[in-house]
C-alpha positions as CSV (number, residue, x, y, z in Angstrom):
1,M,9.7,27.8,2.2
2,P,7.0,29.9,0.7
3,T,4.1,27.9,2.5
4,M,6.0,29.1,5.6
5,R,6.2,32.6,4.2
6,M,2.9,32.8,3.6
7,A,2.2,31.5,7.1
8,G,4.1,34.2,8.7
9,L,7.1,31.8,10.1
10,V,10.4,32.7,7.8
11,R,10.7,35.4,6.2
12,S,13.1,35.8,2.6
13,E,15.8,38.7,2.4
14,R,17.7,39.6,-0.7
15,G,21.2,40.1,-1.8
16,P,24.9,38.5,-0.9
17,S,24.1,37.1,2.6
18,G,20.3,36.8,1.8
19,G,17.7,34.0,1.9
20,Y,15.3,32.6,4.5
21,R,15.2,33.5,8.4
22,L,13.0,33.2,11.2
23,N,10.2,35.7,12.2
24,K,10.0,34.2,15.2
25,S,12.0,33.1,18.2
26,P,12.9,29.1,17.5
27,E,11.3,28.4,20.8
28,E,8.5,29.5,19.4
29,I,8.2,27.7,16.0
30,T,6.6,24.3,17.5
31,L,6.6,20.7,14.8
32,E,3.1,20.8,14.9
33,R,2.2,24.4,13.5
34,V,4.9,23.6,10.2
35,V,3.1,20.4,10.4
36,R,-0.4,20.9,10.3
37,L,0.8,23.6,7.6
38,F,2.2,20.6,5.1
39,Q,0.0,18.3,6.7
40,G,-3.3,19.4,7.4
41,Q,-5.0,17.0,9.8
42,L,-2.6,15.3,12.1
43,A,-4.7,12.1,12.6
44,P,-3.5,8.7,10.8
45,I,-7.3,8.4,9.4
46,G,-9.6,10.2,8.1
47,Y,-12.0,9.2,10.9
48,A,-9.9,9.4,14.0
49,T,-9.8,13.8,13.4
50,R,-11.5,15.9,15.7
51,R,-13.4,17.6,12.8
52,N,-16.1,16.2,10.9
53,P,-14.7,12.4,10.6
54,D,-15.1,10.3,8.4
55,S,-17.4,8.1,8.8
56,C,-17.0,4.0,9.3
57,P,-18.9,1.3,9.5
58,K,-20.3,0.6,12.9
59,F,-17.5,-2.2,13.9
60,V,-14.5,0.2,13.6
61,A,-16.3,3.1,15.1
62,D,-16.5,0.6,18.3
63,S,-13.5,-1.1,18.0
64,L,-10.7,1.0,16.7
65,R,-11.8,4.8,16.7
66,E,-10.5,5.2,20.5
67,A,-7.1,3.7,19.2
68,W,-6.9,5.6,16.4
69,G,-8.2,9.0,19.0
70,E,-5.1,8.1,21.3
71,V,-2.2,7.9,18.5
72,R,-3.8,11.2,17.1
73,D,-3.5,12.9,20.7
74,A,0.3,11.9,21.8
75,T,1.7,12.5,17.5
76,I,-0.2,16.1,18.6
77,E,0.9,16.4,22.0
78,T,4.9,15.6,20.9
79,L,4.3,17.7,17.9
80,E,3.0,20.5,20.3
81,R,6.2,20.4,22.7
82,T,8.9,20.0,19.7
83,T,10.4,23.8,19.2
84,F,12.6,24.8,16.2
85,A,15.2,24.5,18.7
86,D,14.9,21.8,19.7
87,L,15.8,20.4,16.7
88,A,19.2,22.5,16.8
89,K,19.8,21.0,19.7
90,R,19.6,17.2,19.2
91,A,21.6,18.5,15.6
92,G,24.2,19.7,17.5
93,G,24.1,23.4,16.3
94,A,23.7,26.9,17.7
95,W,21.0,29.6,17.2
96,N,22.8,32.8,16.4
97,E,20.0,35.4,18.5
98,D,20.7,38.4,15.5
99,L,19.6,36.0,12.5
100,S,18.0,33.7,13.6
101,V,19.5,31.1,11.4
102,L,20.7,27.2,12.6
103,V,25.1,27.5,12.6
104,P,27.2,25.3,12.9
């Protein structure tokens, strides 16, 4: 949670009903943002990153780099379109708009 707090996604509240609360609406927080906070790059393998890819042998670059790039792009696309609101809906919960917390 400290990582998400430092990124501005959640805030901590003290007191008997304290804890962590979302700083943004659940529709605005994507899995892509959260995964990048904890994982960094989203490419499944170092030579498939968009920025500063690892070097690889020519036969790998010629035969596999494009496929791994497609995997990377599909992963990013899926994470970008999946929000915390989507996750709550899938879990069968609802968002309390006042507190931005998941309630059963």
